[in-house]
C-alpha positions in Angstrom: -8.1 -22.8 5.7 -8.0 -21.2 2.2 -5.5 -18.5 1.4 -7.9 -16.1 -0.2 -8.6 -12.4 0.6 -11.9 -11.8 2.3 -14.5 -9.5 0.6 -13.1 -6.0 0.4 -9.5 -7.0 1.0 -6.6 -6.9 -1.5 -3.9 -9.5 -1.3 -0.6 -7.9 -0.2 1.7 -6.7 -2.9 -0.2 -7.9 -5.9 -1.1 -4.5 -7.4 2.0 -2.8 -8.6 0.5 0.7 -8.6 -1.9 2.3 -6.1 -3.4 5.7 -6.0 -3.8 7.1 -2.5 -5.6 10.2 -1.0 -4.7 12.5 1.8 -7.2 10.7 4.0 -5.0 7.6 3.8 -1.9 9.4 5.2 0.3 8.5 6.9 0.9 6.0 4.2 2.2 2.6 5.0 2.7 -0.6 3.0 1.0 -3.0 3.3 -2.1 -0.8 3.6 -5.1 -1.5 5.9 -7.1 -3.1 3.1 -4.4 -5.7 2.3 -4.2 -9.1 3.8 -1.1 -9.5 6.0 -0.6 -13.3 6.1 1.5 -13.2 2.9 3.0 -9.7 3.2 6.1 -8.0 4.4 6.8 -6.0 7.5 4.9 -2.7 7.7 6.9 0.2 6.5 5.8 3.9 6.6 6.4 5.7 3.3 6.9 9.5 3.3 5.0 10.2 0.1 4.5 13.9 0.7 8.3 14.5 1.2 9.0 12.4 -2.0 6.9 14.7 -4.2 3.7 12.7 -4.4 5.2 9.4 -5.6 7.1 6.7 -3.8 8.1 3.0 -4.1 7.8 0.5 -1.3 11.4 -0.8 -0.6 10.1 -4.3 0.1 7.6 -5.1 -2.7 8.2 -2.3 -5.3 4.6 -1.1 -5.3 4.4 2.4 -6.6 2.2 4.8 -4.7 0.9 8.0 -6.2 -0.7 10.7 -4.1 -3.9 12.0 -5.7 -4.2 15.7 -5.4 -7.8 16.9 -5.1 
């Protein structure tokens, strides 16, 4: 078996910054479009309470809430 993401998936924790929308809340890392085989435990991130930006404590990915 090959360790590659399927079409439409993002490997866990490889992008260091991700923009998210209100439709993706509640926010958690890894997100639903990430592969989980190489990831860390799912953690929910209170991005709204943090002022629209937050870092994942496991992988350091920076999430930014896009305000429309």
